[in-house]
C-alpha positions in Angstrom: 104.9 99.4 97.2 102.8 101.7 99.4 100.7 102.7 96.4 100.2 99.1 95.3 99.0 98.2 98.8 96.6 101.2 98.9 95.2 100.1 95.6 94.8 96.4 96.4 93.8 96.8 100.1 91.7 100.0 100.2 91.0 101.7 103.6 87.5 101.0 104.9 86.0 103.7 106.9 83.3 103.2 109.5 81.4 106.4 110.3 80.9 107.2 114.0 83.3 104.6 115.4 86.5 106.7 115.7 86.5 110.5 115.7 90.1 111.0 114.6 92.5 109.0 112.5 94.4 106.5 114.7 96.9 103.7 114.1 98.0 101.2 116.8 101.4 100.6 115.0 103.8 102.6 112.9 107.2 101.9 111.3 109.8 104.6 110.7 111.3 103.2 107.5 109.5 103.4 104.1 111.3 100.2 103.1 109.7 98.2 105.8 106.1 97.0 105.4 103.9 96.1 108.3 101.9 93.5 106.5 100.0 91.5 109.2 98.7 92.0 112.7 96.8 89.0 114.1 95.9 87.4 117.4 98.4 84.7 118.3 96.9 81.3 118.1 98.5 79.7 121.1 98.8 82.6 123.6 95.9 84.6 125.0 96.3 88.4 124.8 99.2 88.2 122.4 99.6 89.6 118.9 101.7 88.3 116.0 103.1 91.1 113.8 104.7 90.4 110.4 107.1 93.0 108.9 109.2 92.7 105.8 111.8 94.8 104.0 110.5 95.5 100.6 113.4 97.2 98.8 115.8 94.2 98.8 118.2 96.0 101.2 119.3 96.0 104.8 117.7 98.6 107.0 117.2 99.3 110.7 113.7 100.3 111.7 111.6 101.0 114.8 108.2 99.6 115.4 106.1 101.9 117.6 102.8 101.3 119.2 100.2 103.1 121.2 99.2 99.9 122.9 100.3 98.8 126.3 103.1 96.3 125.7 104.4 94.0 128.5 106.8 92.0 126.4 108.2 91.9 122.8 110.3 89.3 121.1 
């Protein structure tokens, strides 16, 4: 699934914007795909994050972020 995403949604690089590779979010299970990160439509300064389990199983995962989080639910 990771290879399919990399093929269908290639990484776009912008030279001179970020000096080192950086990601705001990471998931510790290869079965869990972080598919969408978008601004919430009805709350200022809030993000909506969509994750899904891609292997048809039941897993426990941890979503980590380098952003300052005040609340998650």
